[in-house]
C-alpha positions as CSV (number, residue, x, y, z in Angstrom):
1,M,-68.7,290.2,323.8
2,I,-67.7,287.2,321.8
3,S,-64.3,285.9,322.8
4,K,-61.6,285.5,320.2
5,K,-61.7,281.8,320.7
6,N,-65.5,281.7,319.9
7,K,-65.0,284.0,316.9
8,K,-62.4,281.6,315.5
9,K,-64.8,278.7,316.0
10,F,-67.6,280.6,314.4
11,F,-65.5,281.6,311.5
12,I,-64.3,277.9,310.9
13,F,-67.9,276.7,311.3
14,S,-69.1,279.3,308.7
15,I,-66.4,278.2,306.2
16,L,-67.4,274.6,306.7
17,C,-71.1,275.4,306.1
18,F,-70.3,277.4,303.0
19,L,-68.1,274.5,301.6
20,I,-70.9,272.0,302.4
21,F,-73.4,274.2,300.7
22,I,-71.2,274.6,297.6
23,F,-70.7,270.9,297.5
24,F,-74.4,270.0,297.6
25,W,-75.3,272.8,295.2
26,L,-72.9,271.7,292.6
27,N,-74.0,268.1,292.8
28,I,-77.7,269.0,292.7
29,N,-77.1,271.4,289.8
30,S,-75.1,268.7,288.0
31,I,-77.8,266.1,288.4
32,F,-80.5,268.6,287.3
33,S,-78.4,269.8,284.4
34,S,-77.7,266.2,283.3
35,N,-81.3,265.2,283.5
36,T,-82.4,268.3,281.7
37,K,-79.8,267.7,279.0
38,D,-80.9,264.1,278.7
39,F,-84.5,265.1,278.4
40,I,-83.9,267.8,275.8
41,S,-81.5,265.5,273.9
42,S,-84.0,262.6,273.9
43,F,-86.9,264.9,273.0
44,Y,-84.9,266.5,270.1
45,N,-83.5,263.2,268.9
46,Y,-86.9,261.5,268.9
47,H,-88.7,264.3,267.0
48,F,-85.8,265.1,264.7
49,S,-85.2,261.4,263.9
50,Y,-88.9,261.0,263.3
51,K,-88.9,263.9,260.9
52,L,-85.9,262.6,259.0
53,D,-87.4,259.1,258.8
54,Q,-90.6,260.7,257.5
55,E,-88.7,262.7,254.9
56,D,-86.7,259.7,253.9
57,D,-89.9,257.7,253.4
58,N,-91.4,260.5,251.4
59,E,-88.3,260.6,249.1
60,K,-88.4,256.8,248.6
61,Y,-92.1,256.9,247.9
62,N,-91.7,259.8,245.3
63,A,-88.8,257.9,243.7
64,L,-90.9,254.8,243.4
65,Q,-93.7,256.8,241.9
66,I,-91.4,258.3,239.3
67,E,-89.8,254.9,238.5
68,N,-93.3,253.3,238.1
69,T,-94.4,256.1,235.8
70,K,-91.3,255.5,233.6
71,L,-91.8,251.8,233.5
72,R,-95.5,252.3,232.5
73,N,-94.5,254.7,229.8
74,L,-92.0,252.1,228.4
75,L,-94.7,249.4,228.5
76,D,-97.2,251.7,226.7
77,I,-94.6,252.1,223.9
78,K,-94.3,248.4,223.6
79,N,-98.0,247.8,223.6
80,N,-98.4,250.5,220.9
81,N,-95.8,248.8,218.7
82,Q,-96.8,245.1,218.7
83,E,-95.0,244.6,215.4
84,L,-91.7,245.2,217.1
85,N,-90.1,242.8,219.6
86,I,-89.0,245.2,222.4
87,I,-87.2,244.1,225.6
88,F,-86.5,246.2,228.6
89,S,-83.5,246.6,230.8
90,K,-82.2,248.5,233.8
91,V,-79.1,250.6,233.1
92,I,-76.2,249.3,235.2
93,F,-73.5,251.8,234.4
94,K,-73.4,255.2,232.7
95,Y,-70.3,256.7,231.2
96,P,-71.1,260.2,230.0
97,S,-67.5,261.4,229.6
98,I,-65.8,263.1,226.7
99,L,-65.2,260.8,223.8
100,N,-67.2,257.9,225.3
101,N,-70.8,258.8,226.0
102,T,-71.9,255.2,226.6
103,F,-73.9,253.2,229.0
104,F,-74.3,249.5,229.7
105,V,-77.2,247.1,230.2
106,P,-77.1,243.5,231.6
107,L,-78.4,242.0,228.4
108,G,-76.4,240.4,225.6
109,E,-76.3,237.8,222.9
110,K,-78.2,235.3,225.0
111,D,-81.1,237.8,225.2
112,G,-81.2,238.4,221.4
113,V,-79.3,241.7,221.6
114,Q,-77.2,242.6,218.5
115,E,-75.2,245.5,217.2
116,N,-77.1,248.6,215.8
117,Q,-80.4,247.8,217.5
118,L,-82.2,251.0,218.6
119,V,-82.3,252.0,222.2
120,F,-84.7,254.4,223.9
121,S,-85.9,255.7,227.2
122,D,-89.5,256.4,228.2
123,K,-89.0,260.0,226.8
124,K,-86.5,260.0,224.0
125,F,-84.3,258.1,221.5
126,L,-80.9,257.5,223.2
127,G,-78.7,255.6,220.7
128,K,-78.0,252.1,219.5
129,V,-76.3,249.0,220.6
130,G,-72.5,248.9,220.2
131,N,-70.4,246.2,221.6
132,V,-72.3,243.0,222.5
133,N,-71.1,240.3,224.9
134,E,-72.9,237.2,226.0
135,S,-74.5,238.7,229.1
136,H,-74.1,242.5,228.7
137,S,-74.0,245.2,226.0
138,E,-72.5,248.7,225.5
139,I,-74.9,251.3,224.2
140,Y,-73.6,254.1,222.1
141,S,-75.4,257.4,222.7
142,I,-75.8,259.7,219.8
143,Q,-72.8,261.7,220.9
144,N,-70.5,258.7,220.8
145,L,-67.6,258.7,218.2
146,N,-68.8,255.4,216.9
147,F,-72.4,256.4,216.4
148,V,-73.6,256.6,212.8
149,M,-77.2,256.6,211.5
150,I,-79.3,257.9,208.7
151,V,-81.8,260.6,209.8
152,E,-84.2,263.0,208.2
153,V,-84.3,266.8,208.8
154,G,-87.1,269.3,208.4
155,E,-90.5,269.1,207.0
156,E,-89.2,268.0,203.6
157,K,-87.3,265.2,205.4
158,H,-83.8,265.8,203.9
159,K,-81.7,262.7,204.5
160,G,-78.3,263.0,206.2
161,I,-75.9,261.0,208.3
162,L,-76.1,261.6,212.1
163,K,-72.8,261.2,213.9
164,G,-71.3,261.8,217.2
165,D,-67.9,263.5,217.8
166,G,-67.5,262.7,221.5
167,F,-68.8,266.2,222.5
168,S,-71.9,266.6,220.5
169,S,-74.0,265.3,217.6
170,Y,-74.2,266.6,214.0
171,I,-75.6,265.7,210.7
172,K,-73.5,265.8,207.5
173,Y,-73.9,265.1,203.8
174,I,-76.7,267.5,203.2
175,Q,-75.9,270.0,200.4
176,D,-75.5,273.6,201.4
177,T,-78.3,274.6,199.0
178,T,-80.8,272.8,201.1
179,N,-83.3,274.9,203.0
180,I,-82.7,274.0,206.6
181,S,-83.1,276.4,209.6
182,I,-82.2,276.4,213.3
183,G,-85.2,274.9,215.1
184,D,-86.0,272.3,212.4
185,K,-86.8,268.9,213.7
186,V,-84.8,265.7,213.2
187,Y,-86.5,262.3,212.7
188,L,-85.4,258.7,212.4
189,Q,-85.4,257.6,208.8
190,N,-88.8,256.4,207.6
191,S,-89.0,252.8,208.7
192,I,-91.0,250.6,210.9
193,E,-88.8,251.5,213.9
194,A,-89.5,255.1,213.3
195,K,-93.1,254.6,214.5
196,L,-91.6,254.5,218.0
197,F,-90.7,258.1,217.6
198,L,-93.5,259.9,215.8
199,K,-92.2,263.0,217.5
200,P,-88.7,264.3,216.6
201,I,-85.6,262.8,218.2
202,A,-83.9,266.2,218.3
203,E,-83.8,269.7,216.7
204,V,-81.3,271.8,214.9
205,I,-79.3,274.2,217.1
206,K,-76.5,275.3,214.8
207,I,-75.6,275.2,211.1
208,E,-72.2,275.5,209.4
209,E,-71.2,275.3,205.8
210,K,-68.4,272.9,204.9
211,K,-67.2,272.5,201.3
212,G,-70.6,272.5,199.7
213,F,-72.3,270.7,202.5
214,L,-74.0,271.6,205.7
215,K,-72.8,270.6,209.1
216,I,-75.9,270.6,211.2
217,Y,-75.5,270.4,215.0
218,I,-78.5,269.0,217.0
219,S,-79.6,269.0,220.6
220,S,-78.1,265.8,221.9
221,D,-77.4,265.8,225.7
222,I,-79.2,262.5,226.5
223,F,-77.6,262.3,229.9
224,S,-79.3,265.4,231.1
225,S,-82.5,263.3,231.5
226,N,-82.4,260.8,234.4
227,F,-83.1,257.4,232.8
228,E,-82.7,254.2,234.7
229,Y,-84.6,251.8,232.3
230,V,-84.4,251.5,228.6
231,G,-86.1,249.6,225.8
232,I,-84.2,247.8,223.0
233,V,-85.8,247.0,219.6
234,V,-84.5,243.4,219.3
235,N,-86.2,242.6,216.0
236,K,-89.5,242.7,214.1
237,N,-92.3,240.3,215.0
238,D,-93.6,238.2,212.2
């Protein structure tokens, strides 16, 4: 028989052993858990970071490819129109808001830029030069309130005035007896600059009759295309 005194000692000894076991188990588990977490975290961060870097590099490469294609297209336009003096510029600020619809280029009077010169991207006609300062210029898109230009509509090339109203673009001063339909193409007036745009600059999307004349709305959302570089027809080469 175990005496009460020995039972008490054994009980105390058991509790101490249990506490020591718990202490070591928690510490070992903490160390293992910490190392495991560090390993998993390092492994995840390395591979995930590598994947992100790779995706970022791919995006940059694709962006450069697109930019180079646009620049080559602009250069081709210039090479195919040697009779025109065309300069290129990066767009520094776009302002496609209601009643404005303008953008800016870091070229001005010192570069030969003047009001009313035509401006285009690698894909479409954009507008013309508006306000000109010494070192930068404001470009009016075809939706701008201050934009005015003679254009030709349809296969018979009916002449009208293309204007912007701040929201859209429309052609006026074509008589309502003229045969024009939705889908008809719009061209620059027949001139040497028009060679830049052998294809139409827009098409008719809506027609209204106004006091003996047609009000012809055209597709005109130039800011839907992502253009970063533009060409400006400065003057004709001799």
